[in-house]
C-alpha positions as a LaTeX table, in Angstrom:
\begin{tabular}{lrrr}
\hline
Residue & $x$ (\AA) & $y$ (\AA) & $z$ (\AA) \\
\hline
Met1 & $-10.38$ & $-57.14$ & $-83.65$ \\
Pro2 & $-8.78$ & $-55.46$ & $-81.47$ \\
Gln3 & $-6.32$ & $-56.41$ & $-78.60$ \\
Gly4 & $-8.43$ & $-56.90$ & $-75.14$ \\
Asp5 & $-11.82$ & $-57.61$ & $-77.22$ \\
Lys6 & $-13.75$ & $-60.37$ & $-75.73$ \\
Ser7 & $-16.43$ & $-60.78$ & $-78.89$ \\
Ala8 & $-14.98$ & $-63.97$ & $-80.11$ \\
Tyr9 & $-15.61$ & $-65.34$ & $-76.37$ \\
Thr10 & $-19.08$ & $-67.76$ & $-75.62$ \\
Asp11 & $-21.17$ & $-67.01$ & $-72.37$ \\
Lys12 & $-19.89$ & $-69.67$ & $-70.79$ \\
Gln13 & $-16.08$ & $-68.25$ & $-71.40$ \\
Lys14 & $-17.27$ & $-65.51$ & $-70.10$ \\
Arg15 & $-19.17$ & $-66.46$ & $-66.86$ \\
Lys16 & $-16.31$ & $-68.56$ & $-66.40$ \\
Ala17 & $-13.24$ & $-66.24$ & $-66.50$ \\
Glu18 & $-15.57$ & $-63.94$ & $-64.65$ \\
His19 & $-15.90$ & $-66.87$ & $-62.09$ \\
Ile20 & $-11.95$ & $-67.38$ & $-61.54$ \\
Glu21 & $-11.60$ & $-63.73$ & $-61.59$ \\
Glu22 & $-13.18$ & $-63.15$ & $-58.13$ \\
Ser23 & $-12.12$ & $-66.17$ & $-57.05$ \\
Tyr24 & $-8.63$ & $-65.07$ & $-57.10$ \\
Glu25 & $-9.98$ & $-61.60$ & $-55.90$ \\
Ser26 & $-10.76$ & $-63.17$ & $-52.70$ \\
Arg27 & $-7.50$ & $-64.14$ & $-52.67$ \\
Gly28 & $-6.10$ & $-60.97$ & $-52.08$ \\
Val29 & $-4.97$ & $-60.90$ & $-56.14$ \\
Ser30 & $-5.42$ & $-57.10$ & $-57.44$ \\
Glu31 & $-8.23$ & $-56.69$ & $-59.36$ \\
Asn32 & $-5.94$ & $-56.48$ & $-62.84$ \\
Glu33 & $-4.19$ & $-59.62$ & $-62.05$ \\
Ala34 & $-6.81$ & $-61.38$ & $-61.36$ \\
Glu35 & $-8.96$ & $-60.61$ & $-64.61$ \\
Arg36 & $-5.12$ & $-61.08$ & $-66.56$ \\
Arg37 & $-5.05$ & $-64.65$ & $-64.61$ \\
Ala38 & $-9.13$ & $-65.47$ & $-65.22$ \\
Trp39 & $-8.75$ & $-64.77$ & $-69.08$ \\
Ala40 & $-5.47$ & $-66.54$ & $-68.96$ \\
Thr41 & $-6.75$ & $-69.68$ & $-67.70$ \\
Val42 & $-9.97$ & $-69.69$ & $-69.70$ \\
Asn43 & $-7.62$ & $-69.40$ & $-72.74$ \\
Lys44 & $-5.40$ & $-72.38$ & $-71.89$ \\
Glu45 & $-8.49$ & $-74.69$ & $-71.04$ \\
Ser46 & $-10.09$ & $-73.84$ & $-74.26$ \\
Gly47 & $-8.18$ & $-72.68$ & $-76.97$ \\
Gly48 & $-9.42$ & $-69.01$ & $-77.19$ \\
Gly49 & $-12.31$ & $-67.82$ & $-78.52$ \\
Lys50 & $-14.51$ & $-70.52$ & $-79.29$ \\
Lys51 & $-16.44$ & $-69.37$ & $-83.08$ \\
Ser52 & $-19.22$ & $-71.45$ & $-83.90$ \\
Gly53 & $-18.91$ & $-73.83$ & $-87.21$ \\
Ser54 & $-18.38$ & $-77.64$ & $-87.99$ \\
Gly55 & $-15.29$ & $-79.14$ & $-87.14$ \\
Arg56 & $-13.46$ & $-75.95$ & $-85.41$ \\
Gly57 & $-14.46$ & $-77.10$ & $-81.70$ \\
His58 & $-11.84$ & $-78.94$ & $-79.67$ \\
Pro59 & $-11.95$ & $-81.01$ & $-76.40$ \\
Glu60 & $-11.02$ & $-78.67$ & $-73.69$ \\
Asn61 & $-8.46$ & $-80.20$ & $-70.38$ \\
His62 & $-9.31$ & $-78.55$ & $-67.27$ \\
Glu63 & $-5.82$ & $-79.81$ & $-64.98$ \\
Ser64 & $-5.76$ & $-75.72$ & $-64.45$ \\
Ser65 & $-9.16$ & $-75.54$ & $-62.66$ \\
Glu66 & $-8.77$ & $-78.73$ & $-60.72$ \\
Lys67 & $-5.01$ & $-78.10$ & $-60.13$ \\
Gly68 & $-6.62$ & $-74.68$ & $-58.59$ \\
Gly69 & $-8.92$ & $-76.39$ & $-56.50$ \\
Arg70 & $-6.03$ & $-78.87$ & $-55.25$ \\
Ile71 & $-3.90$ & $-75.74$ & $-53.89$ \\
Gly72 & $-6.39$ & $-73.75$ & $-53.91$ \\
Gly73 & $-6.42$ & $-72.51$ & $-49.63$ \\
Lys74 & $-3.24$ & $-72.47$ & $-48.44$ \\
Val75 & $-2.24$ & $-69.04$ & $-49.34$ \\
Ser76 & $-5.15$ & $-67.98$ & $-47.72$ \\
Ala77 & $-5.51$ & $-69.91$ & $-44.28$ \\
Ser78 & $-2.15$ & $-68.27$ & $-43.31$ \\
Arg79 & $-3.28$ & $-64.72$ & $-43.37$ \\
Pro80 & $-4.93$ & $-62.76$ & $-40.75$ \\
Ala81 & $-8.43$ & $-62.92$ & $-40.38$ \\
Ala82 & $-8.43$ & $-59.50$ & $-40.48$ \\
Glu83 & $-7.02$ & $-59.60$ & $-43.69$ \\
Arg84 & $-9.38$ & $-62.28$ & $-45.46$ \\
Ser85 & $-12.74$ & $-60.67$ & $-44.70$ \\
Ala86 & $-11.08$ & $-57.27$ & $-46.32$ \\
Ser87 & $-10.01$ & $-59.28$ & $-49.33$ \\
Ala88 & $-14.14$ & $-60.99$ & $-49.10$ \\
Lys89 & $-15.44$ & $-57.61$ & $-48.58$ \\
Lys90 & $-13.81$ & $-56.04$ & $-51.60$ \\
Ala91 & $-14.47$ & $-59.20$ & $-53.85$ \\
Ala92 & $-18.24$ & $-59.01$ & $-52.69$ \\
Ala93 & $-17.80$ & $-54.95$ & $-53.63$ \\
Thr94 & $-16.39$ & $-55.90$ & $-57.15$ \\
Arg95 & $-19.33$ & $-58.88$ & $-57.77$ \\
Lys96 & $-21.33$ & $-56.18$ & $-57.57$ \\
Arg97 & $-20.11$ & $-53.64$ & $-59.94$ \\
His98 & $-20.26$ & $-56.01$ & $-62.22$ \\
Glu99 & $-23.19$ & $-57.65$ & $-62.22$ \\
His100 & $-25.00$ & $-54.55$ & $-63.88$ \\
Arg101 & $-22.42$ & $-55.31$ & $-66.63$ \\
Ser102 & $-24.15$ & $-55.82$ & $-70.22$ \\
His103 & $-23.83$ & $-59.72$ & $-70.55$ \\
Ser104 & $-23.47$ & $-59.53$ & $-74.57$ \\
\hline
\end{tabular}
């Protein structure tokens, strides 16, 4: 499996990474960095790609998501409204671009 291949991830993990990525982008993080951080978060929480099989599951730790929720918004709130608006427009454009991706 080549590096960067996401075939071992479940649909739920892929949705989660997409959602985390959009959140970072809306806070002004670049697209590449947002994607990198999103997959790092999914890997940290779930231990990487989940393949099916008896006895292979492990509990997920959601501390990183909860921490993000607690500390989120501080940086965003200190930015001027025009900059936040530009970030939101960029994130919306990214979501629109990504919605036509194949979800397999």
